[in-house]
Phi, psi and omega in degrees: 000164181264142177207153177279135176220151168221144188252000179198161174290145178167191180284187185299339183287354174277350180280133177223151173256117189231166174278130177226160179296146176294129183286152180245123184290139174263188178304133179079007181240159169228157173261129184245131170280113188283128175261329178204144180216122180289156172244152189222149180304324180299327179292324176295321181288328174294316182293321183273359175091359183295337181244025186295333180292324181267322184227074181293146177265147171250121187267145357288142185250139166273188177203163174107135177246314185290147173196152167218139182182199184243133179290127181241347178202142179254142172281170181302133174078004181286130176229166177080004178212148187228154172302134182099347178295139174267129190224158168242140181195191181209154176233144176265012187253016180051063191216359190279347178276073187198166178289328179219153183209147172274137182224137172294137183298332178289352180258015184238149171221151179298141176275120175299143183298334182277356181264118180298154182303315183300318180292316180299316182290338180272350194284316197304294188297312180296319179295315178301316184294314179296317181299314181294320181294317179296319177297321184296327183270004168053061183287146172237154177308132179092347176298151174257118181246135171254133176242116175274127187083044191288344181255001179282185183301313178282312185299321182295331176278319182300318182296324180288320177296323178293321177295325177295337175269010175066031173273153166277125188243126173254123183249121175275123184199162174290153189301327178300342182259003182295323181299314179300317180299314179300320180296340180252021173077020183253141176274113183278141175224137182280154175289177170108181181305139179082014185297325180298319179294321179294323177296316180298318180294326183284323189222001181073221180292137181256133182265328187207155179221136170246122182251111176257001190255320194077193176075027172105003183285340171294319177298320176299316180300316180295322178295332177281357178088016180281135179293140179306328180292348180242025173242128177234127177238141174249009188226342186241080186284338173295324179292329176298315179291321186283325190238353179075022175285169182275159178220050182270128182212227186305313183298325181284336186255349189290118174191154175296329180295318177296318177301317180297317179298313182291319180293329176293321177297321178295314181298328180275000180078017182261352181216136177243137170249099182293136180254113182286323182194155175229132183236146169296155180306322182297341181256034182300325179297317179295322179299314180287330175300315178295317180302315187282349172285340177076179175066023173275150176269108177085220193248155171246136184232155171259145178241090182298000000 
């Protein structure tokens, strides 16, 4: 079978699609034929070595957490799931960017029939992170929330979950994405100098901030008078140490129960996961090139 591998830290040109042995599921595992697998900024940082202190790679390394596909083989003793089941899930073994992958049964939830494969495969990491971040800032109806990076993979989900909690949401995003934000009940505000003043004009007093960008938005939140306990960043870990803000993201949100909740919202038409682009597995380098350029609306997925 085909799978993505890299043998050293580096740019996208270290990524290759190679033949590897078909995996055999062990106890508590199933083998899934992958139909779609999301790609994430954290995976790019693992590959280029930017996160080697926290998440070192062992070479040759696979990559990928998100997946949606069809169960094709059960490991010994597996019950409650059958060959042919359509599932959404995640793996902690950097392995989903492949034609087939082993997944722990506890990391899977059934895929609703109304959820497209591309959307299902893009959901886990961004969905978990957005879910955890919204929970971390403890929203109440009527609260004013600012989301930095509001049109990205995490931000685009976070703003919608916050609107479902009846918060007023201000989304920081580049101007080409303002129309999408408005269509989803979000007040768009552009980046750049004077952003704090634009936020005040748009929403008055701010109660909470979710920072998916880094680059000083925790400082902006503090300048707006937001309490550190109601600021969550997934990108500025120095600010977590310096100011005591929260850093709840994928690790805090990852569960099959969260996947089931989010996929049900998608099936019911209450949540959208915008898909910026879909690439065949063989074009993994192009997919990550687009991801690393930034400013995409929503998610990019691979289609093995």
